[in-house]
C-alpha positions in Angstrom: 0.0 0.0 0.0 2.8 2.4 0.7 4.1 4.6 -2.0 7.9 4.4 -1.6 9.2 7.9 -2.1 12.8 6.9 -1.8 14.6 10.3 -2.1 16.5 11.4 1.0 15.9 14.8 2.6 19.1 16.1 1.0 18.1 15.4 -2.6 14.3 16.0 -2.2 13.1 18.3 -5.0 9.7 19.7 -5.5 8.9 20.9 -9.0 5.8 23.1 -9.4 4.2 25.4 -11.8 5.8 28.5 -10.2 9.3 27.1 -9.7 11.2 24.3 -7.9 12.7 24.0 -4.4 15.1 21.6 -2.7 15.2 20.5 1.0 18.4 22.5 1.2 16.5 25.7 0.8 15.1 25.2 4.3 18.4 24.2 5.9 19.4 26.2 9.0 17.2 29.3 9.6 16.0 30.3 6.1 15.2 33.9 5.5 11.8 35.2 4.3 13.0 35.1 0.6 13.8 31.4 0.8 10.5 30.7 2.5 8.6 32.7 -0.2 10.4 30.7 -2.9 9.5 27.5 -1.2 5.8 28.6 -0.9 5.6 29.5 -4.6 7.1 26.1 -5.6 4.6 24.2 -3.3 1.6 26.5 -4.3 -0.8 24.5 -6.5 -2.7 21.5 -5.1 -4.5 23.6 -2.4 -5.4 26.7 -4.5 -6.3 24.6 -7.6 -8.6 22.2 -5.7 -10.4 25.2 -4.1 -10.8 27.3 -7.2 -11.6 24.2 -9.2 -14.7 23.8 -7.0 -15.8 27.3 -8.1 -16.6 25.6 -11.4 -19.3 26.2 -14.0 -22.0 24.8 -11.7 -20.7 26.8 -8.8 -20.5 30.1 -10.6 -24.0 29.5 -11.9 -25.4 28.5 -8.5 -23.8 31.6 -6.8 -25.3 33.8 -9.5 -28.7 32.2 -9.2 -28.6 32.5 -5.4 -27.8 36.3 -5.8 -30.6 36.7 -8.3 -33.1 34.9 -6.2 -32.1 35.9 -2.6 -30.1 39.1 -3.1 -27.3 39.5 -0.5 -29.0 37.4 2.2 -27.1 34.1 1.6 -23.6 35.7 1.8 -23.3 34.6 5.5 -22.7 31.0 4.4 -19.3 31.8 2.8 -17.2 32.8 5.9 -18.5 29.6 7.5 -17.4 27.6 4.5 -13.8 29.0 4.7 -13.5 27.2 8.0 -15.1 24.0 6.6 -12.9 24.0 3.6 -9.7 24.7 5.5 -10.4 22.0 8.2 -11.4 19.2 5.7 -8.6 19.8 3.2 -5.9 20.2 5.8 -6.7 16.7 6.9 -6.4 15.6 3.3 -3.0 17.3 3.1 -1.7 15.3 6.0 -3.0 12.0 4.7 -1.3 12.5 1.3 2.0 13.8 2.6 2.4 11.3 5.4 1.1 8.1 3.7 2.0 8.6 0.1 -1.2 6.8 -0.8 -4.3 8.0 -2.6 -7.7 8.4 -0.8 -9.4 5.5 -2.5 -6.5 3.1 -1.8 -6.5 4.1 1.9 -10.3 3.5 2.1 -9.8 0.1 0.5 -7.0 -1.0 2.8 -8.4 0.4 6.0 -12.1 -0.3 5.6 -12.2 -3.0 3.0 -13.3 -3.2 -0.7 -17.0 -2.9 0.1 -16.7 0.6 1.6 -14.1 1.7 -0.8 -16.2 0.7 -3.8 -19.2 2.3 -2.2 -17.3 5.6 -1.9 -15.7 5.4 -5.3 -19.0 4.6 -7.0 -20.6 7.6 -5.3 -17.7 9.7 -6.4 -17.8 8.4 -10.0 -21.5 9.1 -10.5 -21.3 12.5 -8.8 -18.1 13.4 -10.8 -19.5 12.3 -14.1 -22.7 14.5 -13.5 -20.4 17.3 -12.4 -18.4 17.0 -15.6 -21.6 17.2 -17.6 -22.3 20.6 -15.9 -18.8 21.8 -16.9 -19.6 21.1 -20.6 -23.0 22.8 -20.0 -21.0 25.8 -18.7 -18.6 26.0 -21.7 -21.6 25.7 -24.0 -23.2 28.8 -22.4 -19.9 30.7 -22.1 -18.8 30.3 -25.7 -22.4 30.6 -26.9 -22.4 34.2 -25.6 -19.7 34.9 -28.2 -21.7 33.1 -31.0 -19.8 29.7 -30.9 -22.0 26.7 -31.5 -22.4 24.0 -28.7 -20.7 21.3 -30.8 -17.6 23.5 -31.4 -17.6 24.6 -27.8 -17.6 21.0 -26.5 -14.9 20.0 -29.0 -12.6 22.9 -28.0 -13.0 22.0 -24.3 -12.3 18.3 -24.9 -9.1 19.2 -26.8 -7.9 21.6 -24.1 -8.7 19.0 -21.3 -6.9 16.1 -23.0 -4.0 18.3 -24.2 -3.3 19.6 -20.7 -2.5 16.1 -19.3 -0.6 14.2 -22.0 2.8 15.9 -21.6 3.9 13.5 -18.8 5.1 16.5 -16.8 3.2 17.5 -13.6 4.6 21.0 -13.5 3.3 21.8 -17.1 -0.2 20.7 -16.1 0.0 22.7 -12.9 1.1 25.9 -14.7 -1.9 25.6 -17.0 -4.2 25.3 -14.0 -2.6 28.3 -12.3 -3.2 30.4 -15.4 -6.9 29.5 -15.1 -6.8 30.5 -11.4 -5.5 33.9 -12.4 -8.3 34.3 -15.0 -10.9 33.5 -12.3 -10.0 36.8 -10.6 -12.0 38.6 -13.3 -15.0 38.2 -11.0 -13.7 41.2 -9.0 -13.9 43.7 -11.9 -17.4 42.2 -12.7 -18.5 43.0 -9.2 -16.9 46.5 -9.5 -19.1 47.2 -12.5 -22.3 46.2 -10.8 -24.4 48.7 -8.8 -23.7 47.2 -5.4 -25.5 48.3 -2.3 -22.5 47.8 0.0 -24.4 48.3 3.3 -26.8 45.5 2.4 -24.0 43.3 1.2 -22.1 43.7 4.5 -25.3 43.0 6.4 -25.9 39.8 4.4 -22.3 38.8 5.1 -22.4 39.1 8.9 -26.1 38.5 9.8 -27.6 35.1 8.9 -31.0 35.3 7.2 -32.9 34.3 4.1 -34.9 36.6 1.9 -38.6 35.4 2.1 -37.9 32.9 5.0 -36.3 29.5 5.2 -38.4 27.2 3.0 -37.6 24.1 1.0 -36.4 26.1 -2.0 -34.1 28.2 0.2 -32.8 25.0 1.8 -32.0 23.6 -1.6 -30.0 26.7 -2.4 -28.1 26.7 0.9 -27.2 23.0 0.4 -26.3 23.8 -3.2 -23.9 26.5 -2.1 -22.3 24.1 0.4 -22.1 21.4 -2.2 -20.5 23.6 -4.8 -18.0 25.1 -2.3 -16.8 21.8 -0.8 -17.5 18.5 -2.5 -16.4 14.8 -2.1 -14.1 14.9 -5.2 -11.9 17.5 -3.5 -10.8 14.9 -0.9 -9.7 12.4 -3.6 -8.1 15.1 -5.8 -6.0 17.0 -3.4 -4.6 13.9 -1.6 -3.5 12.3 -4.9 -2.3 15.7 -6.3 -0.1 16.1 -3.2 1.4 12.7 -3.8 1.8 13.4 -7.5 3.8 16.5 -6.6 5.9 14.5 -4.2 5.1 16.5 -1.2 6.3 14.9 2.0 5.9 15.9 5.7 8.8 18.3 5.3 6.6 20.5 3.2 3.4 20.2 5.1 3.4 23.8 6.6 3.7 25.2 3.1 1.0 23.0 1.7 -1.2 24.1 4.6 -0.6 27.7 3.6 -1.5 26.9 0.0 -4.7 25.3 1.2 -5.7 28.2 3.4 -5.0 30.7 0.7 -7.1 28.7 -1.7 -10.0 28.5 0.8 -10.0 32.3 1.3 -9.6 33.1 -2.5 -12.4 30.7 -3.4 -15.0 32.0 -1.0 -14.1 35.7 -1.6 -14.6 35.0 -5.3 -17.9 33.3 -4.6 -19.0 36.3 -2.6 -18.1 38.5 -5.5 -20.3 36.5 -7.9 -23.3 36.6 -5.4 -22.9 40.3 -4.8 -22.6 41.1 -8.5 -25.7 39.0 -9.4 -27.7 40.4 -6.4 -26.8 44.0 -7.5 -27.5 43.5 -11.2 -30.1 40.8 -11.5 -32.1 40.6 -8.2 -35.8 41.1 -9.0 -35.3 40.4 -12.7 -37.5 37.8 -14.4 -36.4 34.2 -14.4 -34.9 33.6 -11.0 -33.6 30.2 -12.1 -32.2 31.3 -15.4 -29.4 29.4 -17.2 -25.8 30.5 -17.1 -26.3 31.9 -20.6 -29.3 33.9 -19.5 -27.3 35.2 -16.6 -24.5 36.4 -19.0 -27.2 38.0 -21.1 -28.7 39.6 -18.0 -25.3 41.2 -17.0 -25.0 42.4 -20.6 -28.5 43.9 -20.5 -28.6 45.4 -17.0 -24.9 46.4 -16.5 -23.0 46.5 -19.8 -21.8 44.3 -22.7 -18.4 44.2 -21.1 -19.9 42.9 -17.9 -21.7 40.1 -19.8 -18.4 39.2 -21.6 -16.6 39.1 -18.3 -19.1 36.7 -16.8 -18.9 34.5 -19.9 -15.1 34.5 -19.7 -15.2 33.6 -16.0 -17.7 30.9 -16.8 -15.5 29.4 -19.5 -12.5 29.4 -17.1 -14.6 27.8 -14.4 -15.7 25.1 -16.8 -12.2 24.3 -17.8 -10.6 24.2 -14.3 -13.6 22.4 -12.9 -13.6 19.7 -15.7 -9.9 19.2 -15.4 -9.9 18.7 -11.6 -13.1 16.6 -11.4 -12.0 14.3 -14.2 -8.5 13.9 -12.8 -10.1 13.2 -9.4 -12.1 10.4 -10.9 -9.1 8.9 -12.7 -7.0 9.0 -9.5 -9.9 7.3 -7.6 -10.4 4.6 -10.2 -6.6 4.0 -10.2 -6.7 3.6 -6.4 -9.5 1.1 -6.6 -8.1 -1.0 -9.3 -4.4 -0.6 -8.5 -3.2 0.8 -11.8 -0.4 3.3 -12.4 -1.7 6.9 -12.0 0.5 10.0 -12.2 0.7 13.1 -14.3 4.5 12.5 -14.2 4.1 9.2 -16.1 4.0 9.2 -19.9 0.9 7.8 -21.6 2.6 4.4 -22.5 3.3 3.7 -18.8 -0.2 4.7 -17.5 -2.6 3.8 -20.2 -5.5 2.9 -17.9 -5.1 6.2 -16.0 -5.1 8.4 -19.2 -7.8 6.2 -21.0 -10.3 6.7 -18.1 -9.6 10.4 -18.2 -10.2 10.7 -22.0 -13.3 8.4 -21.9 -14.9 10.6 -19.2 -14.3 13.7 -21.2 -15.7 12.3 -24.4 -18.8 10.8 -22.8 -19.7 13.9 -20.8 -19.1 16.2 -23.8 -21.3 14.1 -26.0 -24.1 13.9 -23.4 -24.5 17.6 -23.3 -25.3 17.7 -27.0 -28.5 15.8 -26.6 -31.4 18.1 -27.4 -33.9 19.4 -24.7 -31.9 18.4 -21.6 -33.0 20.4 -18.6 -29.5 22.0 -18.3 -30.1 24.5 -15.5 -31.9 22.0 -13.3 -29.1 19.4 -13.8 -26.6 22.1 -12.8 -28.4 22.9 -9.5 -29.2 19.2 -8.8 -25.5 18.2 -9.0 -24.5 20.9 -6.5 -27.2 19.7 -4.0 -26.2 16.1 -4.5 -22.6 16.9 -3.6 -23.9 18.6 -0.4 -26.0 15.5 0.5 -23.1 13.1 -0.1 -20.5 15.2 1.6 -21.1 14.1 5.3 -20.4 10.5 4.4 -17.1 11.4 2.7 -16.1 13.6 5.7 -17.0 10.9 8.2 -14.5 8.5 6.5 -11.9 11.3 6.3 -12.3 11.8 10.1 -11.8 8.1 10.8 -8.7 8.0 8.6 -7.2 11.0 10.3 -7.5 9.3 13.7 -5.9 6.1 12.5 -2.5 5.8 14.4 -1.4 2.9 12.2 -1.1 5.2 9.1 -0.6 8.7 10.6 1.3 8.0 13.8 2.2 11.4 15.3 0.2 13.2 12.6 -3.2 12.1 13.8 -5.8 14.7 14.5 -5.4 16.7 17.8 -8.4 16.6 20.1 -9.6 20.2 19.2 -9.7 19.3 15.5 -11.7 16.2 16.1 -14.3 18.3 18.0 -14.4 20.9 15.3 -14.6 18.3 12.5 -17.4 16.5 14.4 -19.4 19.7 14.6 -18.9 20.4 10.9 -20.0 16.9 9.8 -23.0 17.3 12.1 -24.0 20.6 10.5 -23.8 19.1 7.0 -25.9 16.1 8.1 -28.4 18.5 9.6 -28.7 20.4 6.3 -29.4 17.2 4.3 -31.8 16.0 7.0 -33.7 19.2 6.9 -34.0 18.9 3.1 -35.2 15.3 3.4 -37.9 16.1 6.0 -39.1 19.2 4.1 -39.5 17.1 1.0 -41.6 14.6 2.9 -43.6 17.1 4.9 -43.6 20.5 3.0 -45.8 22.1 5.6 -43.4 21.5 8.5 -42.0 24.5 10.5 -38.5 24.7 9.0 -37.2 27.0 11.7 -38.3 24.6 14.5 -36.8 21.7 12.6 -33.5 23.5 12.2 -33.4 24.3 16.0 -34.2 20.7 16.9 -31.6 19.1 14.7 -29.1 21.8 15.7 -29.6 20.8 19.3 -28.7 17.2 18.4 -25.5 18.4 16.6 -24.5 20.3 19.7 -25.1 17.3 22.0 -23.1 15.0 19.7 -20.2 17.5 19.6 -20.3 17.8 23.4 -20.0 14.0 23.7 -17.0 13.9 21.4 -15.4 16.8 23.2 -15.7 15.0 26.6 -14.2 11.8 25.1 -11.3 13.8 23.6 -10.6 15.5 26.9 -10.4 12.2 28.6 -8.0 10.7 26.1 -5.6 13.7 25.5 -3.3 12.6 28.3 -2.6 9.4 26.5 -1.4 11.0 23.3 2.3 10.3 22.6 4.6 13.2 21.8 7.5 13.3 19.3 10.2 16.0 18.5 9.4 18.0 15.4 12.4 16.7 13.5 11.3 13.1 14.1 7.8 14.0 13.0 9.0 15.5 9.7 10.8 12.2 8.9 7.9 10.0 9.9 5.9 8.3 7.1 3.5 5.5 7.0 5.1 2.0 7.5 4.9 -0.6 4.7 1.6 -2.3 4.1 2.9 -5.7 5.5 3.4 -4.0 8.9 -0.1 -2.6 9.2 -3.1 -4.1 10.9 -6.6 -3.3 9.6 -8.6 -1.4 12.3 -11.3 -3.3 14.1 -14.6 -1.5 14.3 -17.0 -1.9 17.2 -20.5 -3.1 16.4 -21.8 0.4 17.2 -19.5 2.0 14.7 -20.5 -0.5 12.0 -24.2 0.1 12.7 -23.5 3.9 12.5 -21.8 3.6 9.1 -24.5 1.4 7.7 -27.2 3.7 9.0 -25.4 6.7 7.5 -25.3 5.0 4.1 -29.0 4.0 4.3 -30.0 7.5 5.2 -28.0 9.0 2.3 -29.6 6.6 -0.2 -33.1 7.8 1.1 -32.0 11.4 1.1 -30.8 11.2 -2.6 -34.1 9.6 -3.6 -36.1 12.3 -1.9 -33.8 14.9 -3.5 -34.8 13.6 -6.9 -38.4 14.0 -5.9 -37.8 17.6 -4.8 -36.2 18.5 -8.1 -39.0 17.0 -10.1 -41.3 19.3 -8.3 -38.9 22.2 -8.7 -38.7 21.5 -12.5 -42.5 21.7 -12.8 
């Protein structure tokens, strides 16, 4: 199971899109210039995975939320910075310390059944997400008069061309260019007639325009699902390994991840603010991405419409690249095939073949006439939000596994915070499920009741962590930086209590029911 990264600390080299760095750079007491060069070389997996989730579906969902609810859903984004940073920091540690992909860890620690369950979930969600990226490029280039067939073809060529060089740093450089293009959301916001007082109020005071009903719940879960999704866990862990980041570089990759979390959510806020300022109250609250671009063109200026279309095209490309790569990584983990952007095509045929097949199938599907494109887009974001608690629960279990992480397991405070986050996400999906079954229920009362359960569960975990913290082993930092996961033959699979097994099965059963009811909810929304 262990990925043997055999380089010694002295010859360890990281090559990234913004430069390269050796372990010698950090020898002694490095000055700020050396630290900055090291950060630039490491920068990539964190910010790319974050901005990649501001994809075509995300940009469209943010704009629809601004159009339908004005500034009143902005308060969700500061919370999501914390959620993103906590979840992806755990992923960083897993990748750097184990050298093993997320899917392979699930298979080895929980068995093939649970790994297959997670990867099948991921595959279906990622494929639908990839479809939304092609929908996005269709609308984006359609704004400039390019036909859907040509738009899909151009996107497929760009996606395939970006990975076949066999050089990780070339792929990463292309992704970082797309990250830079995503910053065009800020001039778009600047062009819009923003009411800054109302925007600030929406950012700091939780509320929902028109009250918290089933439709608003769908949008909140959609914002959560498009800001943090299960594929991010698989992507960043494998990307960290592909870049050959080890524990020595963890603090720089944490900084990369935190920068990405802030940039992503600030950009999301810019889209919501721009749409709220320019489109709130306009006809068609659930308009397509193409209609939104036209709305900016009509209500603000042609330049604003073009900026939105360019951002949408960039979001489609970076979203499609990261989601497809996440799927190829996960399938490689499950079936044990070679998977690396550093490998030439002849040495990783299965990895590249799965990537190309996904791109071709998703691109072709979007050309089918009369597909409900806008509804598919929102449904995918909500599905990601519904499936997310399960993915985070397994992530939390892995990050408390001493066999694979040793001194890098979660500290008690992080377990408490992560439990609270998983509880909140489960609460959101539970509220959506109940509202779908009983539309007349008091949603505020339901939120308060389920919130109380989340608080109780978090308190129980906090008490357990306080009792166990005195038994945590300590290790000098230099030894921690050299510690990596032992070889597979030396590991023992964790034994789960009957209560934990029942809890995992119950979580899965609930999620299956929640997904079925989500489909019912979207059928009603479509009508």
